[in-house]
All heavy atoms as an XYZ file, in Angstrom:
753
protein
N       2.338    -17.829     26.449
C       0.863    -17.524     26.516
C       0.821    -15.950     26.580
O       1.582    -15.398     27.252
C       0.244    -18.165     27.645
C      -1.236    -17.901     27.767
S      -2.081    -19.175     28.627
C      -3.703    -18.820     28.363
N      -0.172    -15.429     26.006
C      -0.464    -13.984     26.027
C      -1.877    -13.755     26.495
O      -2.761    -14.526     26.166
C      -0.143    -13.402     24.592
O      -0.564    -12.043     24.489
N      -2.149    -12.552     27.070
C      -3.457    -12.243     27.422
C      -4.314    -11.665     26.366
O      -5.505    -11.536     26.416
C      -3.509    -11.350     28.723
C      -2.934    -10.051     28.430
O      -2.275     -9.778     27.444
N      -3.155     -9.048     29.327
N      -3.635    -11.267     25.145
C      -4.348    -10.788     24.038
C      -3.294    -10.644     22.841
O      -2.340    -10.011     23.022
C      -4.884     -9.346     24.311
C      -5.671     -8.714     23.196
O      -6.068     -9.461     22.242
N      -5.923     -7.461     23.207
N      -3.567    -11.412     21.756
C      -2.687    -11.427     20.690
C      -2.985    -10.239     19.776
O      -4.043    -10.189     19.109
C      -2.800    -12.750     19.944
C      -2.212    -12.874     18.613
C      -1.082    -12.116     18.241
C      -2.716    -13.739     17.625
C      -0.475    -12.257     16.926
C      -2.105    -13.884     16.413
C      -1.014    -13.142     16.103
O      -0.471    -13.268     14.779
N      -2.073     -9.301     19.668
C      -2.244     -8.121     18.849
C      -1.342     -8.220     17.606
O      -0.195     -8.680     17.709
C      -1.811     -6.776     19.587
C      -2.710     -6.551     20.785
C      -2.096     -5.295     21.535
C      -4.052     -6.182     20.376
N      -1.878     -7.839     16.441
C      -1.120     -7.731     15.205
C      -1.435     -6.335     14.654
O      -2.578     -5.993     14.328
C      -1.501     -8.852     14.221
C      -0.684     -8.889     12.955
C       0.627     -9.248     12.975
C      -1.200     -8.332     11.749
C       1.331     -9.297     11.787
C      -0.493     -8.332     10.639
C       0.840     -8.873     10.589
N      -0.387     -5.571     14.385
C      -0.581     -4.223     14.001
C      -1.576     -3.414     14.756
O      -2.341     -2.657     14.293
C      -0.939     -4.133     12.478
C       0.334     -4.518     11.598
O       1.430     -4.476     12.038
O       0.010     -4.864     10.400
N      -1.588     -3.698     16.086
C      -2.522     -2.986     16.955
C      -3.956     -3.489     17.068
O      -4.764     -2.871     17.746
N      -4.245     -4.546     16.325
C      -5.627     -5.156     16.276
C      -5.608     -6.466     16.991
O      -4.789     -7.327     16.616
C      -6.111     -5.230     14.848
C      -7.425     -5.837     14.692
C      -6.014     -3.908     14.085
N      -6.515     -6.635     17.860
C      -6.709     -7.924     18.539
C      -7.049     -9.089     17.580
O      -7.945     -8.900     16.811
C      -7.770     -7.908     19.628
O      -7.923     -9.169     20.240
N      -6.327    -10.106     17.619
C      -6.570    -11.259     16.783
C      -7.380    -12.312     17.498
O      -7.801    -13.333     16.977
C      -5.255    -11.976     16.330
C      -4.282    -10.960     15.637
C      -4.966    -10.446     14.288
O      -5.080    -11.225     13.349
N      -5.291     -9.247     14.301
N      -7.578    -12.143     18.836
C      -8.271    -13.185     19.720
C      -9.482    -12.499     20.381
O      -9.953    -13.089     21.350
C      -7.276    -13.663     20.722
O      -6.702    -12.516     21.462
C      -6.153    -14.471     20.113
N     -10.002    -11.409     19.827
C     -11.133    -10.808     20.440
C     -10.920    -10.444     21.927
O     -11.721    -10.619     22.746
C     -12.466    -11.653     20.246
C     -13.729    -10.917     20.506
O     -13.720     -9.712     20.353
O     -14.745    -11.538     20.897
N      -9.677     -9.984     22.143
C      -9.216     -9.539     23.434
C      -9.219    -10.685     24.494
O      -9.390    -10.428     25.679
C     -10.041     -8.356     24.041
C      -9.963     -7.148     23.001
C     -10.787     -6.046     23.570
C     -10.688     -4.862     22.571
N     -11.528     -3.786     22.818
N      -9.030    -11.908     24.028
C      -8.903    -13.068     24.906
C      -7.470    -13.546     24.874
O      -6.683    -13.199     24.052
C      -9.915    -14.178     24.527
C     -11.334    -13.701     24.584
C     -12.320    -14.725     24.112
C     -13.669    -14.296     24.001
N     -14.235    -14.276     22.724
N      -7.167    -14.603     25.681
C      -5.860    -15.109     25.868
C      -5.484    -15.887     24.518
O      -6.355    -16.419     23.831
C      -5.783    -16.137     27.079
N      -4.135    -15.951     24.258
C      -3.676    -16.596     23.113
C      -2.481    -17.536     23.534
O      -1.691    -17.224     24.400
C      -3.220    -15.655     22.049
N      -2.343    -18.693     22.860
C      -1.148    -19.531     23.020
C      -0.474    -19.427     21.642
O      -0.973    -19.608     20.597
C      -1.622    -20.969     23.338
C      -0.416    -21.884     23.438
C      -2.505    -21.013     24.552
N       0.930    -19.150     21.757
C       1.660    -18.807     20.562
C       2.939    -19.642     20.492
O       4.092    -19.078     20.563
C       2.029    -17.335     20.539
C       0.870    -16.363     20.557
C       1.077    -15.222     21.453
C       0.544    -15.963     19.221
N       2.903    -20.981     20.471
C       4.171    -21.752     20.355
C       4.769    -21.621     18.942
O       4.126    -21.380     17.961
C       3.730    -23.195     20.537
C       2.253    -23.212     20.112
C       1.699    -21.853     20.436
N       6.154    -21.725     18.890
C       6.801    -21.665     17.638
C       8.132    -22.316     17.666
O       8.671    -22.669     18.748
N       8.725    -22.513     16.534
C      10.087    -23.120     16.370
C      10.878    -22.226     15.427
O      10.267    -21.711     14.457
C      10.000    -24.510     15.682
C       9.287    -25.567     16.491
C       9.061    -26.804     15.625
C      10.089    -25.977     17.733
N      12.117    -22.001     15.728
C      13.070    -21.254     14.910
C      14.297    -22.053     14.630
O      14.840    -22.666     15.541
C      13.438    -19.900     15.591
C      14.406    -19.081     14.746
C      12.164    -19.047     15.894
N      14.687    -21.976     13.337
C      15.940    -22.661     12.961
C      16.912    -21.571     12.482
O      16.496    -20.679     11.735
C      15.768    -23.666     11.882
C      16.958    -24.175     11.194
C      17.777    -25.203     11.703
C      17.541    -23.761      9.980
N      18.852    -25.338     10.827
C      18.751    -24.499      9.793
C      17.079    -22.827      9.078
C      19.493    -24.325      8.599
C      17.969    -22.571      7.917
C      19.111    -23.450      7.724
N      18.207    -21.612     12.904
C      19.180    -20.656     12.452
C      20.362    -21.446     11.836
O      20.868    -22.347     12.423
C      19.674    -19.741     13.547
C      18.570    -18.878     14.081
C      19.034    -18.016     15.272
O      20.235    -17.858     15.462
O      18.141    -17.361     15.880
N      20.818    -21.012     10.654
C      21.901    -21.699      9.987
C      23.292    -21.352     10.460
O      24.207    -21.991     10.237
C      21.827    -21.442      8.417
N      23.346    -20.198     11.228
C      24.614    -19.758     11.683
C      25.350    -18.758     10.728
O      26.387    -18.200     11.043
N      24.790    -18.624      9.546
C      25.358    -17.666      8.528
C      24.421    -16.529      8.292
O      24.614    -15.782      7.330
C      25.710    -18.441      7.288
C      24.475    -18.998      6.616
O      23.321    -18.895      7.193
N      24.604    -19.556      5.421
N      23.415    -16.321      9.123
C      22.442    -15.233      8.961
C      21.060    -15.720      8.421
O      20.101    -15.067      8.587
N      21.034    -16.898      7.839
C      19.779    -17.447      7.305
C      18.988    -18.067      8.468
O      19.532    -18.751      9.335
C      20.078    -18.511      6.295
C      18.897    -19.190      5.577
C      18.181    -18.124      4.756
C      19.311    -20.292      4.691
N      17.668    -17.798      8.522
C      16.827    -18.387      9.538
C      15.431    -18.706      8.987
O      15.003    -18.231      7.923
C      16.692    -17.487     10.707
C      16.084    -16.141     10.420
C      14.659    -15.903     10.511
C      16.834    -15.006     10.027
C      14.112    -14.694     10.138
C      16.323    -13.838      9.754
C      14.949    -13.620      9.840
O      14.409    -12.403      9.483
N      14.726    -19.581      9.610
C      13.366    -19.957      9.155
C      12.649    -20.342     10.488
O      13.205    -20.712     11.466
C      13.423    -21.103      8.248
N      11.292    -20.268     10.406
C      10.540    -20.627     11.601
C       9.110    -20.936     11.214
O       8.591    -20.631     10.214
N       8.395    -21.482     12.253
C       6.980    -21.754     12.167
C       6.325    -21.368     13.501
O       6.906    -21.398     14.563
C       6.771    -23.258     12.020
C       7.346    -23.961     10.801
C       7.221    -25.534     10.956
C       6.581    -23.481      9.570
N       5.132    -20.863     13.442
C       4.419    -20.452     14.565
C       2.921    -20.655     14.423
O       2.414    -20.589     13.286
C       4.630    -18.913     14.772
C       4.053    -18.403     16.114
C       4.405    -16.894     16.217
N       3.641    -16.239     15.151
C       2.480    -15.485     15.411
N       2.005    -15.531     16.712
N       1.869    -14.878     14.441
N       2.235    -20.925     15.475
C       0.759    -21.202     15.453
C       0.128    -20.455     16.611
O       0.773    -20.234     17.605
C       0.462    -22.777     15.575
C       0.862    -23.313     16.900
C      -0.959    -23.003     15.188
N      -1.090    -20.045     16.406
C      -1.819    -19.376     17.442
C      -3.336    -19.583     17.271
O      -3.819    -19.744     16.167
C      -1.560    -17.815     17.437
O      -2.292    -17.174     18.415
N      -4.015    -19.539     18.375
C      -5.437    -19.451     18.287
C      -5.814    -17.954     17.897
O      -5.121    -17.113     18.250
C      -6.176    -19.866     19.556
C      -5.700    -18.966     20.806
O      -4.529    -18.969     21.122
N      -6.632    -18.325     21.366
N      -6.834    -17.858     17.098
C      -7.450    -16.569     16.747
C      -8.983    -16.610     16.893
O      -9.596    -17.697     16.945
C      -7.034    -16.105     15.355
C      -5.604    -15.959     15.192
C      -7.607    -17.130     14.340
N      -9.568    -15.458     16.946
C     -11.033    -15.343     17.095
C     -11.494    -14.007     16.400
O     -11.354    -12.962     16.906
C     -11.511    -15.424     18.422
C     -13.063    -15.358     18.613
O     -13.764    -15.323     17.613
O     -13.519    -15.474     19.706
N     -11.906    -14.210     15.045
C     -12.408    -13.015     14.319
C     -13.970    -12.982     14.339
O     -14.449    -12.104     13.694
C     -11.896    -13.137     12.860
C     -10.424    -13.119     12.782
C      -9.812    -13.912     11.731
C      -9.572    -12.385     13.586
C      -8.412    -13.960     11.644
C      -8.220    -12.396     13.451
C      -7.627    -13.187     12.474
N     -14.536    -13.862     15.132
C     -15.972    -13.817     15.280
C     -16.786    -14.406     14.060
O     -18.003    -14.346     13.963
N     -16.056    -15.098     13.110
C     -16.692    -15.574     11.969
C     -16.352    -16.988     11.641
O     -16.604    -17.498     10.562
C     -16.522    -14.699     10.701
C     -15.061    -14.180     10.531
C     -14.001    -15.266     10.231
O     -13.939    -15.676      9.142
O     -13.278    -15.586     11.141
N     -15.662    -17.646     12.585
C     -15.315    -19.082     12.405
C     -13.923    -19.384     12.176
O     -13.503    -20.527     12.287
N     -13.024    -18.454     11.974
C     -11.635    -18.631     11.835
C     -11.064    -18.881     13.200
O     -11.262    -17.998     14.042
C     -10.896    -17.547     11.062
O     -11.527    -17.407      9.766
C      -9.437    -17.773     10.927
N     -10.325    -20.011     13.469
C      -9.894    -20.326     14.847
C      -8.403    -20.460     14.984
O      -7.922    -20.449     16.073
C     -10.625    -21.677     15.275
C     -12.069    -21.532     15.357
C     -12.558    -20.513     16.449
C     -14.023    -20.400     16.476
N     -14.428    -19.358     17.331
N      -7.653    -20.668     13.895
C      -6.268    -20.993     13.948
C      -5.443    -20.207     12.980
O      -5.846    -20.101     11.837
C      -5.967    -22.545     13.808
C      -4.453    -22.802     13.879
C      -6.618    -23.297     14.871
N      -4.404    -19.623     13.419
C      -3.386    -18.940     12.490
C      -2.140    -19.780     12.526
O      -1.625    -20.139     13.574
C      -3.087    -17.596     12.933
C      -2.036    -16.820     12.090
C      -1.740    -15.478     12.694
O      -2.511    -14.855     13.297
O      -0.575    -15.069     12.408
N      -1.578    -20.113     11.313
C      -0.376    -20.857     11.108
C       0.539    -20.032     10.238
O       0.160    -19.791      9.172
C      -0.681    -22.331     10.566
C       0.522    -23.144     10.481
C       0.968    -23.822     11.668
C       1.230    -23.234      9.393
C       2.102    -24.675     11.579
C       2.374    -24.134      9.231
C       2.780    -24.781     10.399
N       1.728    -19.735     10.716
C       2.684    -18.891     10.069
C       3.988    -19.595      9.792
O       4.472    -20.264     10.674
C       2.986    -17.572     10.895
C       1.726    -16.889     11.276
O       0.671    -16.963     10.601
O       1.806    -16.167     12.330
N       4.555    -19.351      8.586
C       5.858    -19.817      8.334
C       6.713    -18.683      7.791
O       6.110    -17.741      7.171
N       7.966    -18.608      8.033
C       8.790    -17.503      7.520
C      10.179    -17.894      7.265
O      10.669    -18.888      7.856
C       8.742    -16.312      8.507
C       9.285    -16.650      9.907
C      10.578    -16.457     10.230
C       8.344    -17.108     10.945
C      11.025    -16.795     11.562
C       8.798    -17.351     12.205
C      10.148    -17.264     12.496
O      10.612    -17.532     13.792
N      10.849    -17.173      6.436
C      12.259    -17.437      6.085
C      12.959    -15.992      6.063
O      12.259    -15.087      5.637
C      12.500    -18.243      4.841
C      13.940    -18.561      4.653
C      11.884    -17.528      3.645
C      14.229    -19.556      3.665
N      14.127    -15.923      6.460
C      14.802    -14.562      6.457
C      16.296    -14.666      6.456
O      16.804    -15.746      6.554
N      16.910    -13.506      6.287
C      18.362    -13.462      6.370
C      18.761    -12.111      7.082
O      18.226    -11.047      6.849
C      18.911    -13.346      4.924
C      20.476    -13.195      4.900
C      21.235    -14.330      5.187
C      20.980    -12.061      4.599
C      22.612    -14.208      5.157
C      22.385    -11.941      4.574
C      23.229    -13.032      4.907
O      24.552    -12.891      4.867
N      19.706    -12.307      8.065
C      20.229    -11.141      8.856
C      21.693    -11.003      8.508
O      22.479    -11.986      8.483
C      20.048    -11.355     10.319
C      20.564    -10.286     11.112
C      19.816     -9.098     11.278
C      21.781    -10.406     11.726
C      20.410     -7.970     12.074
C      22.351     -9.372     12.502
C      21.651     -8.151     12.666
O      22.225     -7.135     13.326
N      22.128     -9.767      8.239
C      23.438     -9.474      8.084
C      23.972     -8.261      8.959
O      23.258     -7.261      8.871
C      23.905     -9.237      6.625
C      25.336     -9.099      6.336
N      26.264    -10.111      6.364
C      26.106     -7.874      6.203
C      27.416     -9.615      6.123
N      27.402     -8.290      5.991
N      25.080     -8.373      9.739
C      25.576     -7.263     10.466
C      26.665     -6.546      9.657
O      27.665     -7.146      9.301
C      26.209     -7.733     11.740
C      26.704     -6.732     12.696
C      25.596     -5.839     13.192
O      24.494     -6.248     13.585
N      25.899     -4.496     13.230
N      26.460     -5.253      9.369
C      27.495     -4.392      8.782
C      28.299     -3.772      9.818
O      28.116     -4.110     11.015
C      26.739     -3.385      7.840
C      26.084     -4.028      6.647
C      24.666     -4.283      6.773
C      26.689     -4.347      5.470
C      23.960     -4.847      5.774
C      26.014     -4.911      4.455
C      24.622     -5.153      4.585
N      29.169     -2.845      9.478
C      29.998     -2.223     10.565
C      29.231     -1.595     11.660
O      29.449     -1.795     12.812
C      30.980     -1.200      9.912
C      31.996     -1.890      9.111
O      32.407     -3.107      9.383
N      32.596     -1.175      8.157
N      28.202     -0.804     11.335
C      27.597      0.056     12.297
C      26.083     -0.281     12.372
O      25.352      0.334     13.247
C      27.727      1.504     11.985
C      29.202      1.911     12.082
N      29.948      1.994     13.077
C      29.992      2.222     10.945
C      31.124      2.364     12.837
N      31.222      2.567     11.571
N      25.521     -1.210     11.638
C      24.122     -1.513     11.728
C      23.905     -2.930     11.142
O      24.747     -3.438     10.427
C      23.278     -0.442     11.002
C      23.391     -0.476      9.489
C      22.635     -1.216      8.675
C      24.433      0.257      8.957
C      22.746     -1.184      7.263
C      24.645      0.259      7.548
C      23.814     -0.445      6.717
N      22.771     -3.435     11.425
C      22.319     -4.771     10.896
C      21.134     -4.594      9.964
O      20.356     -3.636     10.049
N      20.993     -5.528      8.987
C      19.897     -5.492      8.081
C      19.310     -6.863      8.181
O      19.931     -7.916      8.044
C      20.484     -5.197      6.734
C      19.263     -4.936      5.715
S      18.445     -3.344      6.008
C      19.662     -2.134      5.715
N      17.946     -6.870      8.256
C      17.131     -8.085      8.370
C      16.060     -8.060      7.320
O      15.345     -7.174      7.235
C      16.498     -8.183      9.726
C      15.842     -9.529     10.000
O      15.873    -10.472      9.185
O      15.225     -9.660     11.147
N      16.087     -9.063      6.430
C      15.051     -9.142      5.340
C      14.398    -10.563      5.491
O      14.987    -11.557      5.738
C      15.689     -8.976      3.920
C      14.571     -8.928      2.939
C      16.729    -10.017      3.613
C      15.084     -8.446      1.575
N      13.083    -10.537      5.400
C      12.307    -11.784      5.533
C      11.013    -11.827      4.713
O      10.614    -10.828      4.305
N      10.510    -13.043      4.673
C       9.295    -13.310      3.972
C       8.439    -14.210      4.781
O       8.578    -15.405      4.832
C       9.661    -13.945      2.597
C       8.534    -14.323      1.723
C       7.813    -13.305      1.018
C       8.113    -15.555      1.591
C       6.789    -13.565      0.214
C       7.044    -15.911      0.751
C       6.419    -14.798      0.064
N       7.438    -13.653      5.461
C       6.437    -14.513      6.225
C       5.173    -14.807      5.395
O       4.790    -14.043      4.484
C       6.046    -13.670      7.430
C       6.254    -12.261      6.901
C       7.310    -12.267      5.887
N       4.649    -15.976      5.630
C       3.356    -16.396      5.036
C       2.390    -16.656      6.207
O       2.635    -17.518      7.083
C       3.482    -17.651      4.257
C       2.274    -18.371      3.845
C       1.469    -17.807      2.702
O       2.160    -17.377      1.693
N       0.181    -17.685      2.782
N       1.243    -15.973      6.221
C       0.241    -16.110      7.265
C      -0.909    -16.981      6.748
O      -1.456    -16.533      5.636
C      -0.273    -14.747      7.733
C       0.843    -13.874      8.262
C       1.483    -13.001      7.395
C       1.169    -13.866      9.605
C       2.570    -12.140      7.864
C       2.284    -13.028     10.023
C       2.892    -12.124      9.198
O       3.865    -11.278      9.588
N      -1.276    -17.994      7.346
C      -2.468    -18.745      6.957
C      -3.475    -18.967      8.022
O      -3.125    -19.053      9.190
C      -2.028    -20.172      6.364
O      -1.465    -20.898      7.448
C      -1.038    -20.033      5.237
N      -4.725    -19.043      7.667
C      -5.768    -19.011      8.665
C      -6.729    -20.306      8.385
O      -6.854    -20.601      7.219
C      -6.661    -17.748      8.570
C      -5.899    -16.585      8.944
C      -5.126    -15.796      8.026
C      -5.675    -16.238     10.304
C      -4.349    -14.797      8.339
C      -4.827    -15.161     10.694
C      -4.155    -14.429      9.678
O      -3.386    -13.357     10.035
N      -7.230    -20.824      9.442
C      -7.933    -22.134      9.336
C      -9.168    -22.141     10.252
O      -9.146    -21.503     11.269
C      -6.994    -23.301      9.692
C      -5.712    -23.268      8.883
N      -5.581    -23.728      7.657
C      -4.512    -22.634      9.232
C      -4.331    -23.526      7.230
N      -3.663    -22.840      8.188
N     -10.142    -22.812      9.875
C     -11.421    -22.981     10.648
C     -12.561    -23.296      9.662
O     -12.753    -24.439      9.343
N     -13.127    -22.339      9.080
C     -14.269    -22.490      8.188
C     -13.600    -22.629      6.732
O     -12.415    -22.209      6.532
C     -15.207    -21.294      8.165
C     -15.923    -21.128      9.463
C     -17.001    -22.300      9.654
C     -17.807    -22.089     10.896
N     -18.831    -23.075     11.049
N     -14.377    -23.035      5.795
C     -13.880    -23.180      4.409
C     -13.393    -21.816      3.838
O     -12.560    -21.894      2.978
C     -15.059    -23.752      3.509
O     -16.082    -22.937      3.478
N     -13.870    -20.709      4.203
C     -13.511    -19.442      3.673
C     -12.427    -18.813      4.420
O     -11.907    -17.687      4.138
C     -14.680    -18.512      3.671
C     -15.458    -18.425      4.950
C     -15.032    -17.713      6.010
C     -16.658    -19.110      5.062
C     -15.765    -17.627      7.194
C     -17.353    -19.106      6.283
C     -16.871    -18.365      7.309
O     -17.609    -18.372      8.400
N     -11.856    -19.440      5.476
C     -10.821    -18.852      6.374
C      -9.529    -18.573      5.484
O      -8.877    -17.629      5.748
C     -10.474    -19.727      7.493
O     -11.532    -19.783      8.433
N      -9.332    -19.441      4.540
C      -8.134    -19.265      3.719
C      -8.155    -18.025      2.836
O      -7.109    -17.534      2.356
C      -7.939    -20.491      2.801
O      -8.988    -20.605      1.863
N      -9.331    -17.357      2.724
C      -9.371    -16.056      2.008
C      -8.602    -14.989      2.736
O      -8.223    -13.956      2.177
C     -10.829    -15.643      1.897
C     -11.679    -16.556      0.999
O     -11.110    -17.316      0.173
O     -12.896    -16.419      1.026
N      -8.350    -15.194      4.033
C      -7.600    -14.247      4.866
C      -6.060    -14.378      4.731
O      -5.361    -13.509      5.164
C      -8.000    -14.439      6.283
C      -9.441    -14.218      6.642
C      -9.706    -14.571      8.072
C      -9.813    -12.756      6.380
N      -5.677    -15.482      4.044
C      -4.183    -15.757      3.931
C      -3.474    -14.625      3.270
O      -3.996    -13.995      2.343
C      -3.904    -17.049      3.198
C      -4.411    -18.320      3.866
O      -4.866    -18.210      4.969
N      -4.346    -19.404      3.234
N      -2.215    -14.260      3.658
C      -1.435    -13.269      3.011
C       0.085    -13.497      3.201
O       0.446    -14.198      4.171
C      -1.891    -11.855      3.381
C      -1.538    -11.444      4.797
C      -0.466    -10.594      5.059
C      -2.358    -11.840      5.834
C      -0.195    -10.303      6.397
C      -2.075    -11.430      7.125
C      -1.016    -10.623      7.359
N       0.873    -12.846      2.385
C       2.254    -12.824      2.476
C       2.804    -11.420      2.698
O       2.109    -10.427      2.302
C       2.901    -13.415      1.256
C       2.535    -14.803      0.933
C       3.203    -15.201     -0.349
N       2.696    -16.595     -0.678
C       1.910    -16.859     -1.695
N       1.584    -15.908     -2.543
N       1.518    -18.021     -1.981
N       3.949    -11.271      3.264
C       4.558    -10.002      3.394
C       6.072    -10.121      3.050
O       6.651    -11.228      3.001
C       4.560     -9.540      4.871
C       3.207     -9.075      5.291
C       3.286     -8.461      6.736
O       4.049     -8.991      7.570
O       2.551     -7.544      6.995
N       6.685     -8.968      2.859
C       8.050     -8.899      2.724
C       8.551     -7.858      3.701
O       7.929     -6.731      3.726
C       8.528     -8.532      1.294
C      10.051     -8.318      1.008
C      10.813     -9.689      1.254
C      10.243     -7.834     -0.387
N       9.557     -8.089      4.523
C       9.955     -7.069      5.433
C      11.541     -6.823      5.266
O      12.233     -7.654      4.903
C       9.620     -7.354      6.833
C      10.194     -8.587      7.498
C      11.510     -8.666      7.967
C       9.497     -9.784      7.506
C      12.076     -9.829      8.472
C       9.928    -10.902      8.058
C      11.286    -10.977      8.549
O      11.773    -12.130      9.023
N      11.855     -5.523      5.562
C      13.259     -5.124      5.526
C      13.435     -4.153      6.787
O      12.788     -3.208      6.801
C      13.565     -4.410      4.221
C      15.032     -3.835      4.131
C      15.960     -5.008      4.145
C      15.203     -3.054      2.871
N      14.244     -4.610      7.649
C      14.430     -3.854      8.929
C      15.897     -3.553      9.142
O      16.772     -4.371      9.061
C      13.910     -4.775     10.199
C      12.517     -5.085      9.975
C      14.065     -3.937     11.430
C      11.985     -6.107     10.944
N      16.111     -2.297      9.375
C      17.573     -1.881      9.860
C      17.583     -1.924     11.285
O      16.776     -1.274     11.964
C      17.771     -0.509      9.266
C      19.207      0.052      9.586
C      19.477      1.401      9.061
N      20.811      1.741      9.481
C      21.219      2.913      9.690
N      20.413      3.979      9.457
N      22.402      3.249     10.109
N      18.630     -2.550     11.825
C      18.714     -2.698     13.240
C      20.005     -1.995     13.771
O      20.937     -1.983     13.161
C      18.749     -4.127     13.629
C      17.461     -4.816     13.321
C      17.498     -6.230     13.763
N      16.320     -7.022     13.254
C      15.173     -7.168     13.872
N      14.989     -6.673     15.047
N      14.240     -7.861     13.318
């Protein structure tokens, strides 16, 4: 539970509490996948965010590289799906 769900510095819950349960699966070879759900409140009827992602992590000699592909979906009103989007991330660790 969180007292305010922030994404890129913007409140997704109108500065209210959020419940963020999720599941992660790891293959043991760097491949991973997960699902996450949260309540949201954008003030226009969208109430639920459901996210799925898949990624791969590899450790090199002196650094790690993480690449992944999340899909964010929104639910509530009929137009909530207009907010859906995908990303691609590449993180050096």
